[in-house]
C-alpha positions in Angstrom: 32.6 -13.8 -12.6 33.7 -14.2 -9.0 37.3 -13.0 -9.9 35.9 -9.6 -11.1 33.9 -8.9 -7.9 34.7 -5.8 -5.9 36.2 -6.2 -2.4 33.6 -3.9 -0.8 29.9 -2.9 -1.2 27.6 -0.2 0.0 24.7 -1.0 2.2 22.0 0.8 4.2 22.3 -0.1 7.9 20.1 0.1 10.9 22.3 1.1 13.8 19.6 1.3 16.5 15.8 1.2 16.8 13.8 4.2 15.7 16.8 5.7 13.9 17.3 6.5 10.1 19.3 4.2 8.0 23.0 4.9 7.5 24.8 4.3 4.2 28.1 2.5 4.8 30.8 0.8 2.8 31.7 -2.7 4.1 33.6 -5.8 3.0 31.8 -7.9 0.4 30.1 -10.9 2.0 31.2 -14.3 0.8 29.2 -17.5 0.3 30.6 -20.1 2.8 28.1 -22.9 3.2 27.1 -25.4 0.4 23.7 -23.8 -0.2 25.2 -20.2 -0.2 25.0 -18.1 -3.3 26.1 -14.5 -3.7 23.5 -12.3 -5.4 24.1 -8.8 -6.9 21.0 -7.0 -5.7 19.2 -5.0 -8.5 16.0 -4.1 -6.7 14.9 -4.3 -3.0 11.3 -3.6 -2.0 10.2 -2.0 1.3 7.7 -3.9 3.4 5.7 -2.9 6.4 7.7 -5.5 8.3 10.8 -3.4 7.7 9.1 -0.6 9.5 8.0 -2.8 12.4 11.5 -4.2 12.7 13.1 -0.7 12.7 10.7 0.4 15.4 11.8 -2.4 17.7 8.4 -4.2 17.6 10.0 -7.5 16.6 12.7 -7.5 19.3 14.9 -9.5 19.8 15.2 -9.2 16.0 17.4 -8.1 14.5 20.0 -10.2 16.4 22.6 -7.5 16.3 23.4 -4.0 15.1 24.4 -2.7 12.6 21.8 -4.5 10.4 20.8 -4.5 6.8 17.1 -4.9 6.3 14.9 -6.0 3.4 13.4 -9.5 2.9 12.0 -9.0 -0.7 14.6 -8.4 -3.4 15.8 -9.6 -6.8 19.0 -9.7 -8.7 21.7 -11.7 -10.5 23.8 -14.6 -9.2 27.5 -13.8 -9.2 29.2 -16.6 -7.3 28.8 -19.9 -5.3 30.7 -21.4 -2.4 33.8 -23.6 -3.0 31.7 -26.7 -2.5 28.2 -26.0 -3.8 25.2 -28.3 -3.0 23.2 -29.9 -5.7 20.5 -27.3 -5.2 23.0 -24.5 -5.5 24.4 -26.0 -8.7 21.0 -25.7 -10.3 21.7 -22.0 -10.5 24.4 -20.6 -12.7 26.3 -17.3 -12.5 24.2 -14.8 -14.5 20.9 -16.3 -13.6 18.2 -13.7 -12.6 16.4 -14.7 -9.4 13.9 -13.4 -6.9 14.8 -13.7 -3.2 12.2 -14.0 -0.4 13.0 -13.7 3.3 12.3 -17.2 4.4 14.1 -19.6 5.0 17.8 -19.1 5.0 19.8 -22.2 6.1 16.7 -24.4 6.9 17.9 -27.2 9.1 16.4 -30.1 7.0 15.7 -32.2 10.1 13.0 -30.5 12.2 9.4 -31.6 11.9 8.6 -28.7 9.6 11.4 -29.7 7.2 10.6 -33.4 7.4 6.8 -33.5 7.5 4.9 -30.3 6.6 1.9 -31.4 4.5 0.2 -28.1 4.2 -0.4 -27.6 0.5 0.3 -23.9 0.8 3.5 -24.2 2.9 4.9 -27.6 2.0 8.1 -28.1 -0.1 10.0 -31.2 -0.8 11.1 -33.1 2.2 14.2 -31.6 3.8 13.3 -27.9 3.4 10.5 -25.7 4.8 9.8 -22.0 4.9 8.6 -22.7 8.4 11.8 -24.4 9.5 12.1 -23.9 13.3 15.8 -23.1 13.1 16.2 -21.1 9.8 17.2 -17.5 9.6 15.4 -14.9 7.6 17.0 -12.4 5.1 16.6 -8.9 6.4 15.3 -9.9 9.8 17.7 -12.2 11.6 20.5 -11.8 9.0 21.4 -9.1 6.6 19.1 -8.6 3.7 18.7 -6.8 0.4 19.2 -3.1 1.1 22.7 -3.4 -0.2 24.6 -4.0 -3.4 25.2 -7.7 -2.6 23.7 -10.4 -0.4 24.4 -14.0 0.5 21.3 -16.1 0.1 20.2 -19.8 0.3 19.8 -21.5 -3.1 16.8 -23.3 -1.7 15.0 -20.0 -1.3 15.4 -18.8 -4.8 12.9 -18.5 -7.6 14.0 -18.0 -11.2 12.8 -14.7 -12.5 10.5 -15.0 -15.6 12.0 -13.3 -18.6 9.1 -10.8 -18.9 9.7 -9.5 -15.4 12.2 -6.9 -14.4 14.0 -6.9 -11.0 11.9 -3.9 -9.8 8.8 -5.8 -10.8 10.0 -9.0 -9.2 11.2 -7.7 -5.8 7.7 -6.7 -4.4 6.4 -10.2 -5.3 9.0 -11.8 -3.0 7.0 -10.9 0.1 3.9 -8.9 -0.8 3.2 -11.1 -3.8 3.7 -14.5 -2.3 2.0 -13.5 1.0 -1.3 -12.4 -0.6 -1.2 -15.2 -3.2 -0.8 -17.7 -0.4 -3.6 -16.1 1.6 -5.9 -16.4 -1.4 -5.0 -20.1 -1.6 -5.8 -20.5 2.1 -9.4 -19.3 1.4 -10.1 -22.6 -0.4 -12.4 -20.9 -2.9 -13.9 -22.0 -6.1 -14.4 -19.9 -9.2 -17.3 -17.6 -8.8 -17.0 -17.5 -5.0 -16.9 -14.1 -3.3 -13.7 -12.9 -1.5 -13.0 -9.6 0.2 -9.6 -7.9 0.6 -9.3 -5.4 3.5 -6.7 -2.8 2.7 -7.2 -3.2 -1.0 -5.1 -0.3 -2.1 -2.0 -1.2 0.0 1.1 -3.1 -1.1 -0.4 -6.5 -0.6 -4.0 -5.5 -1.3 -3.6 -4.1 -4.8 -1.7 -7.2 -5.8 -4.5 -9.3 -4.2 -7.2 -7.6 -6.3 -5.3 -8.6 -9.4 -4.6 -12.2 -8.4 -8.2 -12.8 -7.1 -9.8 -11.5 -10.3 -7.5 -13.6 -12.5 -8.3 -16.6 -10.3 -11.9 -16.3 -11.2 -13.3 -15.0 -7.9 -15.9 -12.2 -7.4 -13.8 -9.6 -5.6 -14.7 -6.9 -3.1 -11.9 -4.5 -2.2 -12.3 -2.4 1.0 -10.1 0.5 2.1 -10.5 3.7 4.2 -8.1 6.2 2.7 -8.3 8.3 -0.4 -4.9 7.5 -2.1 -5.1 3.7 -1.7 -8.7 3.7 -3.0 -7.7 5.8 -6.0 -4.8 3.4 -6.7 -7.1 0.4 -6.4 -9.6 2.0 -8.8 -6.8 2.8 -11.3 -6.1 -0.9 -11.8 -9.4 -1.4 -13.6 -9.6 -5.0 -12.4 -13.4 -5.1 -12.3 -13.4 -5.7 -8.5 -16.1 -3.9 -6.5 -14.5 -1.2 -4.4 -15.9 0.0 -1.0 -14.9 3.0 1.0 -15.4 1.8 4.6 -15.7 5.3 5.9 -18.9 6.0 4.1 -20.5 2.5 3.6 -21.6 0.2 6.4 -20.6 -3.4 6.2 -24.2 -4.5 6.8 -25.3 -2.5 3.8 -22.7 -4.2 1.7 -24.0 -7.6 2.8 -27.5 -6.6 1.9 -26.4 -5.4 -1.6 -24.5 -8.6 -2.2 -27.4 -10.7 -1.1 -29.7 -8.9 -3.5 -27.2 -9.5 -6.3 -27.1 -13.2 -5.5 -30.8 -13.6 -5.0 -30.4 -14.5 -1.3 -33.0 -13.7 1.3 -31.3 -14.7 4.6 -28.6 -12.6 6.1 -26.5 -15.7 6.9 -26.3 -16.7 3.2 -25.5 -13.2 2.0 -22.0 -11.6 1.8 -18.5 -13.0 1.3 -17.3 -16.6 1.3 -13.9 -15.4 2.6 -12.1 -12.2 3.6 -8.4 -11.4 4.0 -7.3 -9.0 6.7 -4.3 -6.8 5.8 -4.6 -3.7 7.9 -3.5 -3.6 11.6 -6.9 -2.2 12.5 -9.6 -3.6 14.8 -12.1 -1.6 12.8 -11.0 -3.3 9.6 -11.3 -6.7 11.4 -14.8 -6.0 12.7 -15.9 -4.7 9.3 -14.6 -7.8 7.6 -16.3 -10.2 10.0 -19.6 -8.5 9.3 -19.1 -9.0 5.6 -18.8 -12.8 5.9 -21.5 -15.3 5.3 -22.2 -18.0 7.9 -19.5 -20.7 7.6 -17.1 -18.1 6.0 -13.3 -17.9 6.3 -11.4 -15.0 7.8 -7.7 -15.2 6.7 -5.5 -13.0 9.0 -2.2 -11.8 7.5 -1.5 -8.7 9.6 -0.1 -8.9 13.2 -0.9 -5.7 15.2 1.2 -5.4 18.3 -1.8 -5.7 20.6 -3.5 -8.4 18.5 -7.2 -8.5 17.5 -10.3 -8.9 19.6 -12.3 -11.8 18.2 -16.0 -12.3 18.9 -16.7 -15.7 20.2 -20.3 -15.3 19.0 -19.0 -15.0 15.4 -16.8 -18.1 15.8 -19.4 -20.2 17.5 -22.8 -19.2 16.3 -21.9 -18.2 12.8 -19.2 -20.9 12.4 -16.6 -18.5 11.1 -13.1 -20.0 10.6 -10.2 -17.8 11.5 -7.0 -18.8 9.8 -3.5 -17.3 9.9 -1.3 -17.0 6.8 2.3 -16.0 6.6 4.0 -16.9 3.3 3.9 -19.8 0.8 6.4 -22.5 0.0 9.2 -22.1 -2.6 7.0 -24.2 -4.9 4.2 -21.7 -4.5 6.6 -18.8 -4.9 7.5 -20.1 -8.3 3.9 -20.7 -9.2 3.0 -17.1 -8.2 5.8 -15.7 -10.3 4.7 -17.6 -13.3 1.1 -16.7 -12.7 2.1 -13.0 -12.5 4.0 -13.3 -15.7 1.2 -15.1 -17.5 -1.6 -12.7 -16.4 0.5 -9.5 -16.5 0.1 -8.8 -12.8 2.4 -6.1 -11.5 2.8 -4.0 -8.4 2.3 -0.3 -8.7 5.7 1.0 -7.6 7.8 4.1 -7.0 11.5 3.7 -7.1 14.4 5.3 -5.2 18.2 4.9 -5.4 19.9 3.1 -2.6 21.3 6.3 -1.1 17.8 7.7 -0.7 16.3 4.9 1.4 15.4 7.3 4.2 13.4 9.4 1.6 11.6 6.2 0.7 10.7 5.6 4.3 9.3 9.1 4.5 7.2 8.4 1.4 6.0 5.2 3.0 4.5 7.1 6.0 2.4 9.2 3.6 0.3 6.0 3.0 -0.1 6.4 -0.7 -0.5 2.7 -1.4 1.3 0.4 -3.8 5.0 -0.6 -3.2 8.2 1.4 -2.7 11.3 0.0 -4.2 15.1 0.6 -4.1 16.3 0.4 -7.7 20.1 0.0 -7.6 20.3 1.0 -11.2 19.4 4.6 -10.3 22.0 7.1 -9.6 22.2 8.4 -6.1 
């Protein structure tokens, strides 16, 4: 297949912070290292982190301009390097794969690669998504807003046959991120979990995962379109409009449902914070039972104010969660396929990426995806 490859490709480039993307034609990248694989991109999903990166809020990333963004994409393998590693040889030309952002060219020798024992983040010894020296597709190196991309074989996850590329791409960041966050809650079937930002890209997937995991799910949002999207999923999760319902009233309602008399034993066992909003964080903390877990996924530029009283007197655990291991990535994909979990998406051609960004700012919820099969 490699002999039939074109010599050039189109890609959408950031050329400066706070500027629109520019569609350019550039030479086709080539796999050079033993783990390198060239993927023909079929779908590339837009993430909030793409916006943060383009605004300059992750400086010094990207390392240089012009830069191709996107760290959640899917496609078909078209070529390997001249001396492929054993991990690269596990994939054949024509295989359909999902590609997450982390971790490209993990070093294999740092303490993360050699000894990470976190059940959510740990892979086989010699590779870690938290490698101290790895690059990241779409952040520190070029990503998926292009017709082709060089990736690391150790990142890849085989695409289940029932999933399309446009269905798989959003799962490569949004899917694995919320799936891993749910795992970090350490819940048992029947426990209560809340998802703040339930109609957003991660949140609406989280509603589906959490219900299928057997939890009692509370979805919270504060905007009309995301709430409507969350309701359209018909998951059976209880949905709350934070603009019109006080957190303390929700706790009282849940306590009554569970037959609890004390405030400390009423509410949620865990909550996941997705919005970059102090109001959302405070609302979520009020929803938690004593000894509850608050899993933080979002990273607002100015951080969150945390009440020491909650942490000390109510014994609330605050846990950060980034992504899951490659092993968990594959588990999540198979779980999605088995339980028919899909992102609600709207697709755009590659040439219309700036239109996609405009749509993103409307805050309609769900996920926006570049579908490279669409005509420009």
